[in-house]
N, C-alpha and C positions, 0 to 999 in steps of 0.2 A: 623183469625181463622185457616187458614192452618198452620201457623207457630206454634201456640200454640198446634194444633193437633199433628204436627210433633214432637214436644218436649215431649208431653205426650207420644207417642209411644217409642220415643227414651229412655225416663226413664224407660218405662216397660222393654225395651231389657237390658239396663245396669243393673237394679235392679235384674232381674232374670238370668242374664248370668252365674253366677257362680254356679248355682244349677244344678244338674245332668239332671234334667227333663227340662232343658232350652228350648231347641228346640221345645219340644212338647208345652209347655206353651206359648212360644212367638208366634207361629203362630195362636194359639187359641186367644191370645190377640189381634193381629193384625186384625183378623176377626171381633171380636166384635167391635173394636174401629173404624175401618174403615166403618162399617155399620152406625155408627153415622153420618157420613158424605155422605150418600147415595145420598143426593140431588144434589151433585155436583161431577159428574164423572170424570170431568177432573182434578180436584184437587187431588181426590181419586187415579187417575192412577199415578199421578206424585209423591205423597207421596208414594204410593206402590212401585214403581219403585225405589225410593231413599232408602226406608227402606229395601227392598229386597237386594239391593247392600250393604249396611252396615251390614245386618244380615248375608249375605254370607261371608264378609270380617271376621267378628267376628267368625263365626262358623268354617270356613275353617282354621283358625289359631289355635283356641282352640281345636277343635276335631281333628286337625291333629296330636296331641300328640300320642306317643306310647300307644298301647292298646285300641284305639278307631278304630272300624271298619266302614269304610264309605260305604254308599250305594248310588252309583250314580244313578239318576233318570232323565230320559229325560224329560225336561220341555216343553212338547208339547203345554201346554196353559199357559206357563209362569212360572217364578220362585217361585212366592207367591203361585200360585195353587199348585205346586209341593210339596212345604213345607206343605201346608195345608192338602194335600190328603194323603201324605206318611209319614209325621212325626210320626203318630201313630204306624206305622209298626216299626220304629226304636225304640220307646219306649217299644213296646211290646217284641221286640227281646231282648233288653237290660234287661228287667224284667225276661223273661224266661230263658235265657241263662247266666246271670250274667256277660255279657260284655258289654262294651259300643258301641253303634251303633248310627250313625247319618246320616242324609239325605243330600245328596249334589246334589241340581239341576244343570243339565248340559244342555247347549244349543246343538242343532243338531251339528253344526260345531266343538264344542268342545271335543266331544266324543272320537275321536281317540287320542287327546293329553292326556285326562285324563287316558286312558288305557295304552298308551305308558309309561308314567311317573309314573304309578302306584299310581294315586291320590285316587283312590277308590279301594276297595276290592270286592265289589259286584255291579252289574249294572242291571238295569231295563230300558230296551230299545225296540223299536219296532223290530219285527222279521227282518226285512231288515238289520238294523243296527248289530243285534246280528250275523246273518250269515256271514255277511261281516268281522266283527270284530273277529268272530270265526276263520276265514281263517288267520287273520293277527295275532292274540294275543292269540290263543288258548283257547278262553272262553269255558266255560262249562255250559250248562242249567242245573239248579238243580231243577227248578219248573216252571210251566206255569200258568199263571194267569186265574181264571175262572171270567169272567165278569158276570154282572146280569142286568136284565131289566124286569120291572113288575113281579118281583118275579121268574123269570126263569134263570137258570144258562147257561152262554153262553161260550163256549170254542172256538169260532172262531170270526173273524171280517173281515171287507172289507172295501171298499170305497163307497161313495156316490157322484154322479155327480148332480149338481143342477143349477138352474137359477131362476130368478125372476119369480113371478106367472104371470106378465104381459108380459114376454118375448115372443117373437115368436119362440124361440127355443124349439125343442120339440124331437130331435133325435140326436145320436152320430154325424151323418153327418152335422148337422146344426152347430156345433162348428167352422167348416172351415172358416176362416176370422175374427173370433171374438177374444175377449180378454179372455184369460184362466188363472185362478188363482189357485195356489197351495201352500201348505204349505212351504215345503223345498225339495231340490233335494234329500235328504236322508230320506224323509217321505214316509214310506210304505203305511199307510192308506190314507196319504195325498197327494199322487202322484203315486207312482208305480202301485197300484192295478188298477187305472184308466188309466194310461198310457198303461199297458199291453192290457187292454180291448179295448182301442182305436186302438193299434197296431194291434190287431187281426181283426179289422174292417177296416184296410187300412189307418188309420188315424195317421200321424206323428205330434204330438202336436206342436213341436218346428217349424216345417216347414209350417204347414197348418194354424196355427192361428196368428191372427194379433198381439197378444201380448201373452207372456208366462211368467208369473210373479210369482215369489217366494214371498209370503207375511209374512213369518215367524212364524205364529201360525195358529191353525185351526179356532180360534174365528176371526182372522184378515181376513181370506178367506171369512167366512161367512158374516161379516160385509161389506166387499167390494162387494160382490154381491148384499147385501141389498141395498146399497147406490148407485149402478150402476157404480162403479169405474171399475168393470169387468163384462163380460157377463154371464160367466159360471165359476164355480169352483168346486174343489173336496175336500173333507175332509173324515176322517175316519167314519165308522159307530158310532153311539150314539152321535156325536158332536152335531147334530141339535137338537135331542131330549133333550140333557143335557142342552143346552143353552135355550131351550124353558122352560124347568122345572125351571130354574134359572131367568126367566122372561126377557131374554136379546132379544129374538125373539119370533115371532110367526110362527109357522111351515105352516100355511096357506099362508104365503106370499112367499113361495117358490114352485117351480115346480121341480119335480124329473125327471131326463133324465135316460132312460134305467133301469127303476126300476123293480127289481126283484120280482116276486110274489112267495113267499114261506112261510114257518112257522118262519123263523127268526124274532124276535121281533123289530130289527132296520131296518130302510129304508136303502136299499143299491142297487147299481148299479152293482157291480162286484162280482166275486165269491167270496167265504169266504177262510179265511186262518187261520192258528193256532194263538191264542192270544199271547200276550207278555210274553216272558220268563224272570225270574229272573236268572242272570248268576254270576258265580264266576270266578275271574282271577286266572290264574295258580300259583301265588305267594301265594295264600290262602291256608291254611291247609286243606287237605281233610276232616279230622274229624270235623272241624268248619263249613265246607260246608254242611256236612251231618247233622249236628245238626241245622243249618238254615233252611235246606229244610225240616226237620221233624217238626220244629216249625211252619213253614208255613203251612204245611199240616194240622196242628191241628186247625188252623183258620176257621171259618165258617162264614155265612152270618150275624150272630148276634154278631160277635166280634167287638168291638170298632174300631179296625184297619180296618177291611175290611168295616164297615159301613162308615168310614171317606174316604176311597178311593172308595167308591161305586163299590166294587166288592164282589163276593160271596166267594172267597177263593182261594186256589191253589191246583194244582194236579201234578203228575208225568210229567216230561217234554214231550211235543207232538213232533211229526216228523215234522221237519222244512224243509224237502225237497221240498214241494210245493213253499215255499219262494224262494229258490235257483232256481227253475225252471222258476219262474216269472222274477227274477233279470238277469237270463241269457239270457232270451228272449229280455229283453228290454236293455241288454248290459250295466248293471250298475255296477260301481265300480270294484272290483276284478273279477266280472263275465263277464267283457267287452272282456276279452281275447278270 
């Protein structure tokens, strides 16, 4: 069954690859086909990982041709999710501007290489990566994402610190001597926001925790807390709610540490920071950058592209100074000097 399913999806990829709308159609086909195998998550994961690698090789070579503009997207929940969520944006920009755009999922550690080698023209990354790469490669933010939840538009995000419901941990101080899990060293919502909060409360996570583990994705951190592999974890706001909506977890199985009581519709433990920016690299023509920004501003919560990405739209670039202040305080990257 897995082999037949793999061949079926590969046939879809090869059959549709030469079409202009290939990337958009492929991830839609992937979603529908993989759902047929929903009863076996292990097989689905292996097939998904293999197909993402194949799809990436195909698209990276074909869309690498002159005249195609590549949008690098930080794959915070994995490559297939990135293609599924943001492929509609590439299709929308292609149709609106009359140019070819393609989404390129990028892992956290690969971002500097993609920028240094100009493998992408635009990039959507978390604010921490943006401000650091802005220092190194002169990126320019052209728009800031407007997130949404329960019909409300959100311009900021933060981090949530959580443990299992049956855990004795209840305060920031309780993490001392425990196993702490986070996404990546470069993850703002999945580490830096919480790290800054702990630092302000006299806690050095590396020094004071029994384990300090980078688990790769936000979903992996949640799963590790759920199965007891780690005692406490941190992910960006909306991760828990999104996974609950997808049927992957029950929110009632977790306890939030240092929960902030305000009107923000996502559970959070830290202060809030400006949402993700869409940025252009310096080699991109300024006129094109303006056209892309203008096209993004025209999207609203009812647009297919924003609905697929589960956002409300885009706005003028926000002030990312608070991000720099946070990174400077925790001595991260170029701000460690």
